[in-house]
Backbone bond lengths (Angstrom), bond angles and torsions (degrees), N, CA, C in turn:
res aa  C-N    CA-C-N  psi(-1)  N-CA   C-N-CA  omega(-1)  CA-C   N-CA-C  phi
1 M - - - 1.432 - - 1.525 111.07 -
2 H 1.367 117.03 -41.30 1.458 120.71 178.22 1.514 111.09 -63.90
3 E 1.297 116.13 -37.19 1.454 121.94 179.61 1.527 109.53 -59.68
4 N 1.298 116.31 -44.68 1.459 121.95 179.66 1.536 110.33 -66.27
5 S 1.334 117.50 -39.31 1.465 121.87 179.59 1.527 110.69 -65.29
6 F 1.347 115.44 -42.75 1.469 118.66 177.97 1.527 111.25 -65.46
7 G 1.295 117.23 -38.60 1.460 121.02 177.33 1.513 111.35 -62.94
8 L 1.327 116.40 -42.85 1.466 121.30 178.08 1.525 110.88 -65.41
9 L 1.332 116.08 -42.43 1.458 121.02 177.52 1.520 110.89 -61.88
10 E 1.345 115.91 -45.02 1.464 120.43 178.99 1.520 110.68 -60.63
11 E 1.305 117.33 -43.15 1.468 122.50 179.37 1.533 110.16 -60.58
12 K 1.335 116.46 -44.65 1.467 120.15 -179.32 1.530 111.69 -67.82
13 V 1.336 117.14 -38.50 1.461 120.80 178.44 1.522 109.82 -65.35
14 L 1.327 117.27 -44.40 1.470 120.55 178.71 1.532 110.92 -62.75
15 K 1.300 116.51 -39.86 1.468 120.71 177.88 1.531 109.66 -64.45
16 A 1.344 116.07 -42.17 1.467 120.03 179.08 1.528 110.53 -63.76
17 V 1.318 117.78 -41.94 1.467 122.05 177.92 1.522 109.69 -61.57
18 S 1.333 116.92 -42.66 1.463 121.01 179.47 1.529 110.61 -62.64
19 V 1.318 116.77 -44.07 1.468 120.81 179.38 1.528 110.09 -64.04
20 I 1.318 117.27 -42.46 1.471 121.01 178.89 1.523 110.45 -61.51
21 E 1.323 118.22 -42.34 1.474 121.30 178.40 1.521 111.00 -63.65
22 E 1.339 116.64 -41.58 1.470 120.34 177.64 1.536 110.31 -62.95
23 L 1.322 116.04 -42.40 1.461 119.84 179.77 1.529 111.64 -65.18
24 R 1.315 116.16 -40.11 1.466 119.32 178.11 1.528 110.87 -64.11
25 E 1.328 116.29 -42.28 1.475 119.81 178.36 1.527 110.00 -63.67
26 G 1.327 116.33 -43.44 1.464 120.15 176.86 1.519 111.02 -61.18
27 N 1.314 116.19 -39.45 1.457 121.32 178.66 1.526 110.87 -63.78
28 R 1.340 117.10 -41.57 1.471 120.48 177.71 1.531 110.98 -62.82
29 R 1.340 116.45 -41.73 1.470 119.88 178.11 1.528 110.89 -63.27
30 L 1.323 115.71 -44.37 1.463 119.37 179.73 1.527 111.74 -64.49
31 E 1.314 116.59 -37.96 1.462 120.06 177.94 1.530 110.37 -64.67
32 A 1.330 116.68 -40.84 1.471 120.33 177.48 1.529 110.28 -64.22
33 Q 1.326 116.70 -41.65 1.462 120.24 178.20 1.529 110.78 -64.11
34 L 1.327 115.86 -40.59 1.467 119.95 178.49 1.525 110.58 -62.40
35 N 1.325 117.07 -45.25 1.468 120.40 178.78 1.522 110.93 -60.96
36 D 1.329 116.25 -42.05 1.465 120.66 178.35 1.530 110.43 -63.95
37 S 1.319 116.03 -44.14 1.471 120.28 179.68 1.528 111.25 -63.84
38 E 1.318 116.84 -40.72 1.465 119.97 178.51 1.523 111.05 -64.29
39 A 1.338 117.05 -39.00 1.468 120.48 178.63 1.529 110.19 -65.80
40 R 1.337 116.53 -43.97 1.471 119.62 178.61 1.517 111.04 -64.94
41 F 1.332 116.77 -37.99 1.466 120.38 177.60 1.523 110.45 -61.65
42 A 1.330 116.33 -44.16 1.473 120.50 179.74 1.529 110.41 -61.72
43 E 1.335 116.86 -41.25 1.471 120.62 178.18 1.524 110.40 -62.98
44 K 1.329 116.61 -46.10 1.468 120.73 -179.09 1.529 110.79 -65.48
45 K 1.330 116.95 -36.48 1.457 120.01 177.68 1.522 110.06 -65.02
46 D 1.335 117.33 -41.63 1.466 120.74 177.15 1.521 110.27 -61.76
47 E 1.351 116.81 -42.60 1.466 120.93 178.25 1.527 110.13 -62.48
48 C 1.315 116.11 -42.96 1.468 120.78 179.72 1.526 110.76 -62.75
49 D 1.328 116.27 -43.70 1.464 120.19 178.17 1.525 111.13 -61.39
50 Q 1.330 116.78 -41.95 1.470 121.04 178.51 1.525 110.38 -63.89
51 L 1.327 116.82 -43.37 1.464 120.28 178.22 1.528 111.01 -63.44
52 Q 1.314 116.80 -37.33 1.466 120.49 177.99 1.529 110.21 -63.93
53 R 1.330 116.74 -42.14 1.475 119.81 178.11 1.529 110.16 -64.55
54 T 1.330 116.73 -41.08 1.464 120.66 178.96 1.523 110.44 -63.04
55 L 1.332 116.76 -41.84 1.461 120.83 178.08 1.525 111.18 -62.07
56 E 1.318 116.38 -43.43 1.466 120.33 178.86 1.524 110.90 -62.89
57 E 1.330 116.79 -40.12 1.470 120.38 177.82 1.522 110.48 -65.08
58 A 1.330 116.37 -40.57 1.464 120.41 179.48 1.530 110.58 -64.66
59 R 1.326 116.11 -41.45 1.470 119.23 178.10 1.521 111.04 -63.52
60 A 1.325 116.91 -40.56 1.465 120.60 177.92 1.526 109.69 -63.96
61 G 1.328 116.78 -41.08 1.462 120.66 177.85 1.518 111.54 -63.72
62 L 1.320 116.57 -40.33 1.464 121.27 178.36 1.519 110.60 -63.58
63 Q 1.313 116.64 -39.65 1.463 120.16 177.89 1.527 109.99 -63.23
64 S 1.341 116.55 -40.31 1.468 120.05 178.08 1.520 110.81 -63.67
65 V 1.321 116.80 -41.17 1.470 121.05 178.58 1.528 109.77 -62.85
66 D 1.330 116.57 -43.59 1.470 120.11 178.68 1.526 111.02 -61.23
67 E 1.330 116.64 -41.91 1.466 120.48 179.22 1.529 110.60 -64.24
68 L 1.336 116.37 -43.12 1.469 119.90 178.77 1.523 111.59 -65.32
69 E 1.326 117.27 -37.34 1.466 120.93 178.16 1.534 110.08 -64.97
70 Q 1.300 116.61 -39.93 1.463 119.85 177.84 1.530 110.33 -64.31
71 K 1.321 117.94 -42.60 1.466 121.50 177.29 1.525 110.69 -62.49
72 R 1.343 116.45 -40.42 1.470 120.30 178.77 1.525 110.72 -61.29
73 R 1.332 116.61 -42.53 1.468 120.11 179.26 1.534 111.03 -63.94
74 T 1.325 115.35 -41.67 1.463 119.70 179.48 1.524 110.34 -62.27
75 I 1.324 116.96 -45.76 1.474 121.25 179.04 1.520 110.05 -63.13
76 E 1.332 116.80 -42.76 1.467 120.94 179.42 1.536 110.71 -60.29
77 E 1.314 117.08 -42.52 1.463 120.65 178.72 1.531 111.21 -64.54
78 K 1.348 116.35 -42.93 1.461 119.96 179.70 1.524 110.95 -65.24
79 V 1.336 116.83 -44.60 1.467 120.25 179.03 1.527 109.72 -63.20
80 G 1.341 116.14 -42.20 1.473 119.34 176.88 1.512 111.81 -59.15
81 G 1.330 116.86 -41.93 1.483 121.21 178.33 1.514 111.01 -65.48
82 L 1.337 118.10 -41.33 1.475 121.01 178.74 1.516 110.36 -65.36
83 L 1.350 116.97 -41.88 1.472 119.57 178.68 1.524 111.92 -63.12
84 S 1.338 115.98 -37.05 1.471 119.70 177.21 1.513 110.32 -64.03
85 K 1.338 117.45 -41.17 1.474 121.08 178.37 1.518 110.52 -64.34
86 L 1.366 116.37 -41.88 1.466 119.41 178.73 1.523 111.00 -63.40
87 D 1.330 116.24 -40.31 1.467 120.31 178.73 1.528 110.99 -63.67
88 S 1.319 116.06 -36.09 1.459 118.91 -177.55 1.547 110.94 -72.72
89 I 1.352 116.30 -25.64 1.463 120.31 178.11 1.519 109.67 -76.67
90 G 1.341 114.29 -39.32 1.438 121.53 -169.32 1.448 117.18 -72.55
């Protein structure tokens, strides 16, 4: 009877060791995947930050264009008014 109990115990211990080895291997794979995912996340975050800076620069450039367009309209109106005065003199 003891012989059978030891055999059963040995079988269960070997099975437990096998499961532990499988879990450790799975854990190593998951850790590698996590490291890869973290690296890709960092790259994407850097890309996102760069795109955000580019967007901010574009918005600043657009504001400058709007300001220049407003100045152009003002100058055009003033020149138009001066030309009208010159025409009225002439």
